[in-house]
ZAMARGU-4260 file (C-alpha; in steps of 0.2 Angstrom, whole numbers, plus 5000, padded with zeros to 4 digits):
<rodrens>
0) 4167/4444/4276 | 4175/4428/4283 | 4163/4417/4273 | 4169/4424/4257 | 4187/4422/4262
5) 4185/4404/4269 | 4176/4399/4253 | 4163/4390/4263 | 4148/4396/4253 | 4149/4398/4234
10) 4133/4409/4235 | 4131/4422/4248 | 4114/4432/4250 | 4114/4446/4263 | 4099/4454/4271
15) 4101/4472/4279 | 4088/4485/4285 | 4099/4500/4282 | 4102/4507/4265 | 4119/4514/4270
20) 4124/4496/4276 | 4119/4489/4260 | 4130/4501/4251 | 4145/4496/4262 | 4142/4478/4259
25) 4141/4480/4240 | 4157/4491/4241 | 4167/4476/4248 | 4165/4467/4231 | 4164/4450/4239
30) 4167/4437/4226 | 4153/4425/4232 | 4140/4439/4235 | 4125/4436/4224 | 4113/4449/4231
35) 4111/4461/4246 | 4092/4462/4250 | 4083/4477/4259 | 4075/4467/4273 | 4061/4474/4284
40) 4065/4464/4299 | 4050/4453/4298 | 4047/4444/4281 | 4061/4434/4273 | 4058/4435/4254
45) 4062/4417/4250 | 4053/4401/4250 | 4055/4387/4264 | 4070/4375/4262 | 4080/4388/4252
50) 4096/4390/4262 | 4110/4378/4267 | 4116/4390/4281 | 4109/4405/4290 | 4120/4416/4300
55) 4113/4431/4310 | 4125/4444/4315 | 4122/4459/4326 | 4103/4455/4327 | 4100/4449/4344
60) 4102/4466/4352 | 4088/4473/4341 | 4075/4460/4345 | 4065/4458/4361 | 4066/4442/4370
65) 4050/4434/4366 | 4051/4439/4347 | 4069/4432/4347 | 4064/4414/4352 | 4050/4415/4339
70) 4061/4421/4325 | 4074/4409/4328 | 4062/4395/4328 | 4054/4402/4312 | 4070/4404/4303
75) 4073/4385/4303 | 4059/4384/4290 | 4071/4392/4277 | 4084/4379/4280 | 4086/4364/4268
80) 4082/4348/4278 | 4098/4340/4273
</rodrens>
């Protein structure tokens, strides 16, 4: 993962809906990977203002247009304000 190689984040937490993808992520043994969490696609199991950075990769094609705008807006609540 480029975040791990670039050393941009010292703690990486990944969310994934697929058990097989979770195993693939863990198998990569990324040095900054703290956890890989099974995600239902709806509820992020963290409190507001928890993350410094959120990156969504290979997500948009799985979300309908109206939900996408709502989800993007709601994801801001998990970002730290600084």
